[in-house]
BASE-71346 format. One record per atom (N, C-alpha, C): residue in one letter; atom name; x negated, y, z. Coordinates in steps of 0.001 Angstrom, whole numbers, padded with zeros to 6 digits. Last residue first. Layout:
N
 code site       x       y       z
    a   CA       X       Y       Z
...
//
This chain:
154
 code site       x       y       z
    a    N -104128  015879  122185
    a   CA -103825  015210  123434
    a    C -103072  013951  123256
    q    N -104274  017010  119730
    q   CA -105438  016267  120201
    q    C -105099  015473  121449
    g    N -101867  018356  119476
    g   CA -102157  017281  118527
    g    C -103329  016432  118999
    r    N -102161  020224  121401
    r   CA -101106  019229  121575
    r    C -101376  018037  120654
    r    N -104169  021723  120254
    r   CA -104430  021048  121531
    r    C -103394  019956  121768
    s    N -102851  022761  118020
    s   CA -103970  021849  117836
    s    C -104299  021125  119128
    l    N -100912  024357  119248
    l   CA -100492  023215  118432
    l    C -101639  022222  118253
    t    N -102585  026220  120457
    t   CA -101691  025416  121293
    t    C -101248  024177  120526
    r    N -103772  027295  118223
    r   CA -104604  026587  119199
    r    C -103748  025683  120078
    q    N -101489  028476  117050
    q   CA -102223  027431  116326
    q    C -103111  026633  117293
    h    N -100904  030382  119010
    h   CA -099934  029325  118720
    h    C -100622  028158  117999
    s    N -103143  031975  118771
    s   CA -102866  031313  120046
    s    C -101909  030150  119842
    r    N -102774  032842  116162
    r   CA -103966  032047  116512
    r    C -103736  031269  117811
    s    N -100400  034297  116514
    s   CA -100445  033166  115586
    s    C -101630  032264  115909
    a    N -101208  036262  118273
    a   CA -100160  035329  118687
    a    C -100184  034088  117801
    l    N -103059  037589  116657
    l   CA -103494  036958  117901
    l    C -102481  035928  118387
    e    N -101334  038478  114640
    e   CA -102438  037582  114310
    e    C -102936  036858  115558
    d    N -099634  040157  116086
    d   CA -099089  038983  115388
    d    C -100188  037970  115082
    t    N -101508  042075  116894
    t   CA -100786  041290  117892
    t    C -100216  040021  117271
    l    N -102233  043048  114372
    l   CA -103240  042464  115243
    l    C -102585  041578  116307
    r    N -099777  044057  113516
    r   CA -100445  042998  112745
    r    C -101479  042282  113608
    q    N -099400  046017  115505
    q   CA -098452  044906  115394
    q    C -099069  043748  114616
    e    N -101495  047746  114948
    e   CA -101477  047055  116233
    e    C -100534  045853  116188
    r    N -100633  048586  112409
    r   CA -101931  047929  112566
    r    C -101965  047136  113875
    r    N -098210  049821  113083
    r   CA -098216  048660  112178
    r    C -099523  047870  112322
    n    N -099198  051901  114692
    n   CA -098270  050912  115262
    n    C -098234  049646  114405
    e    N -100703  053313  112814
    e   CA -101376  052697  113961
    e    C -100490  051622  114591
    q    N -098606  054176  111184
    q   CA -099667  053327  110625
    q    C -100408  052604  111753
    a    N -097243  055778  112995
    a   CA -096563  054615  112411
    a    C -097590  053639  111837
    q    N -099205  057734  113431
    q   CA -098760  056895  114546
    q    C -098054  055641  114026
    w    N -099355  058880  110876
    w   CA -100536  058234  111436
    w    C -100132  057284  112562
    a    N -096761  059900  110741
    a   CA -097191  058893  109759
    a    C -098407  058147  110280
    a    N -096876  061747  112853
    a   CA -095901  060652  112899
    a    C -096299  059539  111929
    d    N -098853  063477  111898
    d   CA -099063  062760  113155
    d    C -098129  061557  113249
    r    N -097533  064421  109638
    r   CA -098774  063648  109473
    r    C -099086  062864  110739
    r    N -095409  065758  110878
    r   CA -095152  064653  109942
    r    C -096389  063784  109761
    q    N -096801  067679  112361
    q   CA -095933  066708  113036
    q    C -095654  065505  112134
    k    N -098073  069109  110289
    k   CA -098866  068385  111288
    k    C -098020  067325  111987
    v    N -095817  070166  109001
    v   CA -096743  069291  108264
    v    C -097564  068471  109262
    t    N -094788  071755  111092
    t   CA -094004  070634  110564
    t    C -094894  069649  109815
    k    N -096771  073679  111369
    k   CA -096489  072780  112493
    k    C -095719  071547  112022
    a    N -096510  074901  108867
    a   CA -097773  074254  109228
    a    C -097561  073281  110386
    a    N -093907  075928  109096
    a   CA -094221  074938  108053
    a    C -095509  074187  108392
    h    N -094240  077811  111142
    h   CA -093338  076666  111339
    h    C -093652  075556  110329
    h    N -095935  079580  109811
    h   CA -096381  078911  111037
    h    C -095529  077666  111298
    k    N -094260  080399  107746
    k   CA -095518  079715  107425
    k    C -096043  078965  108649
    q    N -092222  081662  109221
    q   CA -091910  080491  108393
    q    C -093171  079703  108055
    r    N -093662  083774  110342
    r   CA -093037  082780  111216
    r    C -092720  081502  110444
    a    N -094330  085204  108063
    a   CA -095401  084636  108887
    a    C -094848  083550  109807
    t    N -091736  085946  107262
    t   CA -092584  085136  106379
    t    C -093690  084455  107178
    q    N -090996  087534  109456
    q   CA -090226  086324  109131
    q    C -091037  085389  108227
    w    N -092891  089590  109250
    w   CA -092893  088721  110425
    w    C -092146  087419  110136
    q    N -092114  090722  106824
    q   CA -093461  090162  106958
    q    C -093531  089215  108152
    a    N -089546  091601  107494
    a   CA -089707  090603  106434
    a    C -091080  089939  106530
    s    N -090244  093504  109433
    s   CA -089401  092356  109797
    s    C -089548  091235  108768
    s    N -091616  095342  107914
    s   CA -092318  094624  108981
    s    C -091543  093384  109411
    s    N -089485  096248  106300
    s   CA -090660  095613  105698
    s    C -091423  094787  106733
    a    N -087819  097382  108252
    a   CA -087322  096299  107389
    a    C -088479  095533  106761
    i    N -089525  099349  109264
    i   CA -089015  098294  110145
    i    C -088549  097108  109310
    h    N -089802  100944  107003
    h   CA -090981  100271  107548
    h    C -090568  099132  108488
    d    N -087211  101918  106779
    d   CA -087767  101101  105695
    d    C -088972  100297  106190
    q    N -087171  103394  109138
    q   CA -086243  102268  108979
    q    C -086712  101336  107860
    r    N -089083  105329  108524
    r   CA -089325  104404  109644
    r    C -088409  103182  109540
    a    N -087744  106655  106488
    a   CA -089013  105975  106196
    a    C -089340  104966  107289
    n    N -085606  107692  107969
    n   CA -085350  106743  106878
    n    C -086607  105960  106511
    v    N -087029  109403  109671
    v   CA -086237  108304  110241
    v    C -085964  107248  109166
    l    N -088057  111180  107748
    l   CA -088972  110369  108548
    l    C -088240  109172  109157
    r    N -085683  112342  106842
    r   CA -086535  111599  105903
    r    C -087487  110674  106661
    t    N -084939  113569  109214
    t   CA -084075  112525  108648
    t    C -084858  111690  107647
    q    N -086936  115460  109425
    q   CA -086895  114387  110421
    q    C -086003  113236  109941
    q    N -086264  117109  107263
    q   CA -087560  116422  107283
    q    C -087550  115248  108265
    v    N -083724  117973  108137
    v   CA -083865  117265  106857
    v    C -085175  116463  106845
    i    N -084458  119258  110503
    i   CA -083554  118103  110563
    i    C -083646  117292  109276
    a    N -085970  121345  109492
    a   CA -086617  120369  110378
    a    C -085768  119095  110477
    e    N -083938  122701  108134
    e   CA -085058  122128  107375
    e    C -085787  121072  108213
    d    N -082369  123495  110333
    d   CA -081796  122632  109297
    d    C -082896  121956  108483
    l    N -084150  125183  111646
    l   CA -083731  123936  112296
    l    C -083148  122962  111273
    t    N -084194  127214  109738
    t   CA -085429  126509  110074
    t    C -085114  125173  110752
    a    N -081546  128012  109906
    a   CA -082039  127474  108636
    a    C -083341  126697  108862
    l    N -081549  129002  112515
    l   CA -080711  127841  112184
    l    C -081155  127199  110874
    f    N -083251  131178  112130
    f   CA -083670  130094  113017
    f    C -082853  128840  112750
    r    N -081656  132683  110426
    r   CA -082968  132202  109977
    r    C -083440  131025  110831
    t    N -079498  133203  112138
    t   CA -079265  132399  110936
    t    C -080588  131883  110349
    f    N -080790  134750  114134
    f   CA -080121  133494  114463
    f    C -079956  132609  113231
    n    N -081651  136925  112580
    n   CA -082622  136116  113313
    n    C -082020  134740  113675
    r    N -079176  137951  111715
    r   CA -080141  137424  110743
    r    C -081173  136528  111420
    y    N -078141  138752  114222
    y   CA -077429  137747  113421
    y    C -078368  137108  112399
    n    N -079975  140682  114939
    n   CA -079839  139483  115780
    n    C -079152  138368  114999
    s    N -079426  142521  112903
    s   CA -080755  141902  112975
    s    C -080719  140657  113853
    g    N -076781  143267  113470
    g   CA -077092  142580  112217
    g    C -078445  141888  112267
    t    N -075744  142605  116839
    t   CA -076339  143448  115804
    t    C -076650  142593  114584
    m    N -072536  141392  117861
    m   CA -073985  141372  117882
    m    C -074513  142204  116733
    g    N -069659  140322  119544
    g   CA -070326  141406  118820
    g    C -071827  141331  118986
    n    N -068386  138180  120466
    n   CA -068513  139310  121395
    n    C -069212  140501  120751
    e    N -068634  136460  118351
    e   CA -067281  136823  118796
    e    C -067314  138044  119691
    s    N -071376  136135  118281
    s   CA -070747  136867  117180
    s    C -069307  137233  117521
    l    N -071826  134598  120578
    l   CA -072353  135962  120498
    l    C -071673  136764  119394
    t    N -070535  132198  119834
    t   CA -070113  132937  121028
    t    C -070563  134389  120959
    h    N -072004  131471  117529
    h   CA -070552  131651  117455
    h    C -070069  132496  118632
    l    N -074563  131212  118581
    l   CA -074301  132191  117527
    l    C -072809  132491  117460
    r    N -074117  129072  120353
    r   CA -074538  130385  120862
    r    C -074228  131482  119838
    q    N -073512  127066  118506
    q   CA -072488  127490  119472
    q    C -072828  128856  120052
    q    N -075968  126852  117256
    q   CA -074782  127234  116459
    q    C -073677  127742  117383
    y    N -077493  125939  119392
    y   CA -077771  127256  118815
    y    C -076600  127749  117975
    d    N -076309  123409  119741
    d   CA -076292  124398  120831
    d    C -076519  125804  120293
    q    N -076935  122277  117258
    q   CA -075527  122440  117646
    q    C -075402  123473  118776
    r    N -079705  122221  117432
    r   CA -079063  123018  116395
    r    C -077601  123289  116753
    y    N -080025  120416  119539
    y   CA -080535  121775  119674
    y    C -079861  122696  118655
    e    N -078981  118125  118328
    e   CA -078349  118666  119539
    e    C -078754  120130  119736
    q    N -080827  117776  116281
    q   CA -079418  117988  115956
    q    C -078658  118590  117147
    l    N -083174  117359  117775
    l   CA -083073  118492  116845
    l    C -081617  118803  116515
    l    N -082468  114993  119125
    l   CA -082750  116218  119874
    l    C -082632  117459  118983
    d    N -082207  113220  116969
    d   CA -081049  113489  117833
    d    C -081246  114776  118620
    l    N -084867  113231  116066
    l   CA -083788  113729  115207
    l    C -082554  114081  116043
    q    N -086117  112017  118268
    q   CA -086483  113385  117883
    q    C -085397  114005  117001
    k    N -084900  109513  118122
    k   CA -084707  110340  119320
    k    C -085023  111802  119009
    q    N -085922  108619  115687
    q   CA -084477  108830  115828
    q    C -084176  109710  117033
    a    N -088644  108421  116355
    a   CA -088219  109344  115287
    a    C -086725  109641  115398
    a    N -088506  106436  118346
    a   CA -089029  107765  118668
    a    C -088585  108796  117627
    h    N -087528  104267  116858
    h   CA -086731  104814  117968
    h    C -087187  106222  118330
    g    N -089677  103928  115081
    g   CA -088340  104237  114577
    g    C -087460  104842  115654
    q    N -091709  103213  116812
    q   CA -091829  104461  116054
    q    C -090466  104896  115500
    a    N -090647  100772  117705
    a   CA -090895  101849  118665
    a    C -090996  103199  117954
    i    N -090654  099365  115277
    i   CA -089380  099628  115968
    i    C -089543  100772  116961
    a    N -093392  099239  114786
    a   CA -092509  099921  113825
    a    C -091174  100266  114483
    e    N -094207  097683  116979
    e   CA -094698  099064  116831
    e    C -093796  099854  115882
    g    N -092907  095283  116353
    g   CA -092609  095984  117604
    g    C -093030  097443  117547
    l    N -094214  094676  113955
    l   CA -092770  094925  113963
    l    C -092375  095686  115221
    a    N -096782  094236  114903
    a   CA -096550  095334  113954
    a    C -095065  095682  113901
    g    N -096291  091963  116469
    g   CA -096785  093193  117082
    g    C -096543  094404  116197
    l    N -095564  090194  114456
    l   CA -094584  090541  115489
    l    C -094996  091822  116209
    a    N -097960  090009  113093
    a   CA -096789  090559  112397
    a    C -095719  090970  113396
    a    N -099499  088800  115071
    a   CA -099872  090130  114565
    a    C -098688  090791  113870
    d    N -098145  086352  115333
    d   CA -098246  087257  116480
    d    C -098582  088681  116032
    e    N -098580  085312  112752
    e   CA -097215  085555  113227
    e    C -097225  086542  114393
    r    N -101348  085100  112779
    r   CA -100702  085993  111808
    r    C -099279  086312  112228
    q    N -101648  083201  114806
    q   CA -102234  084534  114964
    q    C -101577  085532  114019
    r    N -100338  081061  113586
    r   CA -099806  081602  114850
    r    C -100345  083012  115072
    t    N -102012  080553  111461
    t   CA -100646  081009  111166
    t    C -099990  081583  112419
    l    N -104290  079747  112920
    l   CA -104327  080944  112072
    l    C -102925  081467  111777
    g    N -103325  077413  114180
    g   CA -103843  078541  114963
    g    C -103853  079834  114165
    i    N -102728  075861  111956
    i   CA -101648  076243  112875
    i    C -102085  077433  113725
    l    N -105306  075548  110918
    l   CA -104267  076231  110138
    l    C -103134  076700  111040
    t    N -106481  074058  112992
    t   CA -107000  075388  112649
    t    C -105961  076194  111880
    v    N -104948  071747  112777
    v   CA -104941  072498  114041
    v    C -105443  073924  113794
    l    N -105686  070969  110196
    l   CA -104288  071343  110484
    l    C -104186  072139  111779
    a    N -108392  070433  110605
    a   CA -107991  071460  109634
    a    C -106559  071911  109892
    a    N -108246  068340  112428
    a   CA -108875  069604  112830
    a    C -108473  070738  111890
    h    N -107061  066424  110752
    h   CA -106384  066843  111974
    h    C -106932  068199  112431
    r    N -109027  066135  108833
    r   CA -107714  066648  108448
    r    C -106954  067168  109664
    a    N -111076  065127  110481
    a   CA -111287  066365  109722
    a    C -109953  066978  109312
    k    N -110035  062757  111428
    k   CA -110311  063825  112379
    k    C -110471  065164  111670
    s    N -107367  061470  109367
    s   CA -108773  061623  109725
    s    C -108937  062799  110697
    m    N -104545  059690  110382
    m   CA -105074  060907  109798
    m    C -106511  061059  110274
//
């Protein structure tokens, strides 16, 4: 393989490696954001459950109508926050899936570039081995011919 082709393949492998690393970094960031969004959703749901329990306990012991309305309004606000956070979690999960697909594609391209280089290196090495073998055979043949000619002269 020519030096130019070899250099081009080395450059291609470097570029595909950089793209794979960048895609992996983006996937890691997407996963971190997904975990953070899910944690926030879990906290909101836990908070809502606690508030629901408080409302239930207070209403069993008797509470004013305005306190009841305030509690139910706050629970409705929490419900809306949970809906919005659920949408965010779903969007984060979609982003994780997309980032994962991009990373897998980048990984496959990097692997393909390395495979092409390995095959070309192997073909070049086989060609070099054949060339060296021909040279060795030619030298051995010449040496044998000289030996035969010396025997014939003696």
